[in-house]
N, C-alpha and C positions, 0 to 999 in steps of 0.2 A: 534329590527329587523334591519338588515343592510339596507342601502339605496337601494341596488339592490333588496333585498327581499321585501321592502316596495313597490317599483315600480312595482315589479311583482304582488304583491297582489292587487294593484290598478287596473292593467290591467285585472286581472282575474275577479275583481269585476265589471269592465266595461262590460265584456262579459256576466256575469250573469245578470246584469241589463238590458242589451240589449235583453237578452232572456225573461226577465219578461215583458218588454214593447213591444217585437216583432219588434224592429227596432234597427239599429245601434246606439251606444252611443258615443258621443265625450268626454266622461269623461276625464278630464284633468290629465295628469301626471304633476309632478313638472315642471312648464313652464320655458323654457330658456329665456334669454334676448331677446328682439325683434329682428327680422330677419335682420333689417337693420344694426345691429351691430355685427352679428355673435353670436353664442350661448355661454353662459357661460360654461366653461369646468371644473372649480375647483370643485372636488367632495364634498368638505366640504361646499361650498356655495350652491350647488344643494341640499345637504342633509338638510341644514338649511331652504332653501326655501320650501322644502317639509313639514317640521315641521311647518313653519310659515303658510303655506296654511291650515294646520289642525287646527290652533288656531281659525281662523274665526272672532273673535270678540275682539276688543281692545279699549283702552282708550287713548285719546290724551288730552293734556292740554296746552293751551296758557296762560301764566301767567307772569306778570312783573309789574314794577312800574306804567305802563299805566292803570292798573286795578283801580287805585285810582280815575282816571277821568271818567272811564266808556267809554273810547274811543276805536276805532279800534286800534289794536296793531301796532305800528311803522308808519303806513301809513299816519297819519295826519301830519307828518313832511316831507312828500314827496310833492313837489310842483307841481305835475301833476294835470291836470284838470280831476280828476276821482271822482266818488261819494264817494269812500272809503277814499279819501284824504281830505275831507272837514274838516275845522277847525272852532272853536267856535269864533274866532276873525279874522278880515281881516289882521291884522299885522302878517305876517309870521315870521319875525325875532323875535318879542317878544314871539310869540307862541312857536317857536322852543326852545328858551332859557328857557322858563318855563317848557316845556316838558323834556328837558334834566336835569332839576333840580329835577324831580320827585323822584329819588332815595333818596334824602335827607329826604323825609318824608315817605319812604316805610318801614313799620314796621309790617308785618303780624304775630303778636304775637299769633294768634290762629292756625297757621299752624301746622297741625298734619298729616303727610303723612300716618300714620298707619290707620287713619279713611278713607282716600281716597282709600287706597288699600283694606280695608275690604269692602267698599261699591262696589268697582269694582269687587272683587271676588264674592260677593253675587249676582252681576248682571250677572255672567257667563263670564266675560271678561278674556282673556288669556294673553294679552300683553299690554304694556304701552309705549307711546311715549311722552316724556317730552321735552318742549322747553328749550334748553340750551342757545340759543341766538337767538333773532329775528333780523329783519333788522336794528332796531335802535341801535344795537351793545351792548346793556346791557346784561351781562351774568348772568344767574341764577346759576352759579357755581363759585368756587374759582379759577378763572384764575389768572395766574401770569403775563399775558401779558398786562393788563390794570387795572386801578383803577375803571373803569366804570363797576362795578360788584356788586353782592348782598352782598359780604363781604368787599366792598370798605370802605375806611376810613370815608366817609361822610354818610354812610347808617346806620340808627339806628338799623337795624336788624342784623348787623354784630356780635353782642355779643350773639345772640341766639344760643343755643346748636345745632340747626339744620339750621344754617345760610347758609350752602352750600346746597341749596335746591335740586339741581340735585342729589347729593350724597344721601340725606335723602329720596328722592322719590325712587330712584333705590333700596336702601337697604330695604325699606318697601315693595315694590312690589316684589322684587326678593325673599324675605323671605317667600312669599306666593305662590311661583312657577310661577310667571309671567315672560314672555320674556320681554326684555327691549330694548327700542330704544331711541336715542337722536336726536331730532330735532335740526338742526344747519343751520343758515342763511349764505349762501356764501357772499352775500353783507353785508357790515357793514357801515351804514351811519354815525357812530361816528368816524370812523377811518380816520385820515388825509391823508392816502394813498388810500382811496376810494372816499370820498368826501373831496377833498383838500380845505382847508380854504381860499386859494388864490382866488378862483373863485366861481361863483354862482352855485347852484345845481338845474338845470332846470328839471331834471327828476330822475328816479331811478338808472341811470347808473353812472359809473365813470365820474367825471366832468373835465377830462383832457385827453389829447391825450396820449394814451399808447405808440404809435409809437415814440412820442417826448420824453416821460419820462419813458422809459422801466424799469429803475432802481427803480422808484417809484412803479410801478405795481409789480415788483419782491418782494419789501419789504412787500407789502400786501399779496402776495401769501405765503411768508414765515411766516407772522403773522398768516394767516389762518391755515397753516400747523401746526404750534406750538399749536394753540388752540385746533385743532382736536386731536392732539397727547395727549394733557392733558386729554381729555375725554376718549379716547380709552386705555390709559395706566394707568389711575389713578382712575377709577370709576367702577372697577369690570367687570364681564363678560357682554358683550354687544352683542345684536343680530342684531340691526338695526342702521345704520347711515343714518338718514333721512334728506337729504340736500334740503333746500328750496332756492328760488331765482334763478329760471331757466334762467333769462336773463344774469346771469354770466356764460357765455359759450364761446367756441371758435367761431370765425367767421365761416360761413358767415351770420347767423341770430341771432337776439336778440328779446326777448319778451318785447313788449311795453305795453301790457295788457294781462290778462289771455287768452291764446290761440291765441294771435295776434302777428305776427312776422314781422319784417322788416329787410332789409339788414343791417348787423351789421358793423357800421363804426369803432367800437372799439372791438378789439379782446380780450375780457375779459376771457381769458383762465386761469382757476385756477389751471391747471395741475392735472386733475383727476387721471391719471395713477400714479403719485407720491403719491397723497393723499390716494388712495385706497390701494396701495402696503404697505404704512406705517401702515394704519389702520388694515390691515389684518395680518401684522407681529405681532401686539399686540393682535389681536382678529381674529384668524383663522376661516374662514367660515362666517365672518361678511357679512350681507346683506347691500349693498350700494344702496341707492335710490337717484340718482341725478335727482330730479324731472323735468319733461318736456323736458329734454335734449335728452332723448333716448340714446341708445347705450349700450356699455358694462357695464357702471356703473349705469344703472338704472335696478336693478334686478327685480323690479316689478313697475308697473305704478300706479298712484294715482289720478284717476278722482276725482275732488273736487266738493262737494255739488251736486253730481248728481249720478244716477245709470245708467249704459249703458243699452240700449234696449235689448241687446242680450249678450250671453257669448263672452268673448274676447279671442283671441288666444295666450295670454300670462298671466303671473301671474299679478294680480291687486288688488287694495284696494280702496274702496270708503272712503274718508275722509270727514266728515260732522259734522256740529255743532248740538248739542242737542237743543240749543236756536237759535236765529237769528244771534248772534255774535260769533266770535271765542274767543274773550276775554270777561271778565266780564262786564256786563251792568246791573245796578240795574233795576229790573222789566223786564228783558228780557222775551221774549215769548218762552217757551220751547215746543217742539213737544210733542203731547200726546203719552202716552205709547203704545197705539195701533198702531200709525203711526211708532214708532221706532221699534216695533216687526216686522211689515210688511216690513220695510226697510231692516232689518237684514235678513229676509227670502228671499226677492227679491235679495239682493246682493249675498247671499250664494248659492241660486239656480242657479245663473249664473256663479258661480265659483270664486267669489271674496271674500275678507275679508271686514269687516265693522269696520272702525276706527272712533269712536264717540267722539267728542270733547266737553269738559266742561271747561269753564274759571273760575278758582277759584276767590274768592273775594279778595279785597285788605287786608282783615284780615287773609286770608289763608284758607277759608272755601268754600265748595260747597254750592250753594243755596239750600234751602229746596226743591224747585221744582225739581232740579236736582237729589237730593237724593231720592225723591219720584219716579221719573222715573226709576232710577237704581233698586229700590226695586221691582217695577212692572215687569220690564224686567226680573229680577232674578227669580221671581215667575213663569214666563213662561218658562224660561230656565231650571229650576229645573225639570219640567215635560218633556220638549221637547228637551233638549240639544243633545240627541242622533241623532236628525235629522239635526243638525248643525255642531258639531265637526267632523273633519276627513272626511267630505263628499266631493263629487265632483258633477258637474252638469251632468244631464242626460236628453236627449231629451224626451219630447218636452219642458222641462224647466218649462212651465206654461200653464195651460189650464183654461180659464176664470179667476177664482180667487183661483186656486189651483196650488201651486208650487211643484217641485219635486227635491229631492236630492238623491244621491246614496252613499252607502258604499262599500269599497273594496270586501266585501263578497257577494255582489249581492243584499243586502237589499236595497229596495227603499222606500223612505218616500214621501207621498203625504200630503202637508201642505195646509190645507183649511183656507183661510184668511177671517175673519169675517167682515161683513159690519158694518158701524156705527150703534150701537144700537142692533146688533145681538149678543145676550147673550148666545146662545146655538146652537150647530150644528144641521143641518137638520136630521130628522129620517132616510132619505135615501139620498145617494149621488152617482150621476152617474159620472163616470170618463171615458170618451170616449177614451182617449189616452192609457189607460191601457189594456194590454192583459196578465193577469197573467196566469202562467202555472198551470195546475191541481196540487193540493196539496199545493199551496201557502197559507201560513198562514197570515191573516190580523188581526192586533190589533190596537187599538187606544191608543196612549201613555197616561199613567196615568189611564187607565181603565183595570180592571182584565178580564172582559168577552171578548171573541173573537168577532170580527166583522164578520158577515155573508156576503158572497159575491157570486154573480152569474155572469156568462158571459152573456152579453147582446150585441149582435152585435159584434163589434170589441173591446168593452170596458168592464167595470165591474161596476155592481151596488152594492153599499154597503148598508147593513142594520145595523144600529147602535144599540147597546144595549140600552134598554129604560133608564137604570140608567145614561148612558152617556149623553143622551139628557136632562134628568131631573136635573142632577147635573154634569155639565161639570168639567173636571179636572183642567181647566185653563180658561183664557180669551184671547180674541183677535185673536187666531188662533188655530186650532186643527190638530193634526198629526196622520196620519194612516200609519202604518209600513207594508210593503209587504215583507215577508221573504220567499224566494223560498225553496221548499222542498229539503232536502239534497239528492245529487245524490247517488244512491245505490252503495255500496262498490263492487269492482270486486271480483268475486268468486275465491277462492284459486284454483290454477292450470289452470286458464283461459289463453288462448293464449296471448302472449305478442308480 
């Protein structure tokens, strides 16, 4: 289907869904960039954004030599007084030196991206975002710009057949139909033109005056340009360039902590127009996500570790850890499968995508608990994926503990979220927000028998088949599909 045709089908679906619910629906079309930047106009970008919004569920991975210590990625070498910058020793200089030597012992010989891709596919995920470089500057791909890379001369893993981890991950996931995204940090704390060795590094920002040393900053901009060009030109089809480090931005503001901005004394302008133009010459339609900066080069926004209270007026994605940490920590506490399913439903019912992060181990494996969660989510998605993929939000989004999603054809799904210990759906379910039209067919996904319903007041009372209550098709949440009756065909010869 063409983009215009798809957009039309979504709009028609919104009208049908509104008729089913008896109220207007703000079902989203492929959202433009935030209004403070002017809308995106590239039809290839808009079409890809629409496809991305259909994927709904993705996998993110933070992985690097830091996984050997089980510490937060990069941040422990930042000397800010923040909880995520804490170190195991008070000697900052000694700590940073030992941290930067971690690549010499990084040898993840159990790395098998095909296993990761199979687990993600079984979970119902549709795209992957892999860390190519975090703030510490170590690249997980075979860059030619620095020896501080996974294929570097002092890294024991360099002789492994899949030593170029980014390439191996993309190939494994792409062969299974996944969309691909590259996480890339704009700041680089290893590069001498970002953290210059002549001066101390008091915070996450450039440690010299860009106004005084403009040629130095330009060298760093050119270095960043070349590294990104390596990825977009040498690693196959790419859907997303996911740029982190939002404090690297033009004046007048800079981020000093997540969501906290002060007047920017350093105009850390990385030249996004130049970067984006180059990236899209190699990858037409590429989604560019310049996180937290807003503007033309943030095609969708990425609330971190949270779900917005209500639908947002632009395309968005919640990025969240499966455990407590973004990177691998031995004995990490992983969210229960029920919680993860509910988060996915909550995000999707509000029009977002859910990007779930797992930190692989220093050996290159997912923790058994993470694999267990993926299997449980996959069992749920196998039954109920039709209520997730390709949907858009529909008012009232949520009623008590039932969420709603809509399809372009007017089908609406009511997703009942089970309480802790609730192993079966109730025999009867009252949905006050629903006003189904006569002839609407109601079925419970995974159950053959139809669901009986009757109009009660302004809502609908569902009576579930006894078999569905006695032996539910899944755990954690149950989905009821409301499909409007087909409109009668126009009679031949009718007036036009």
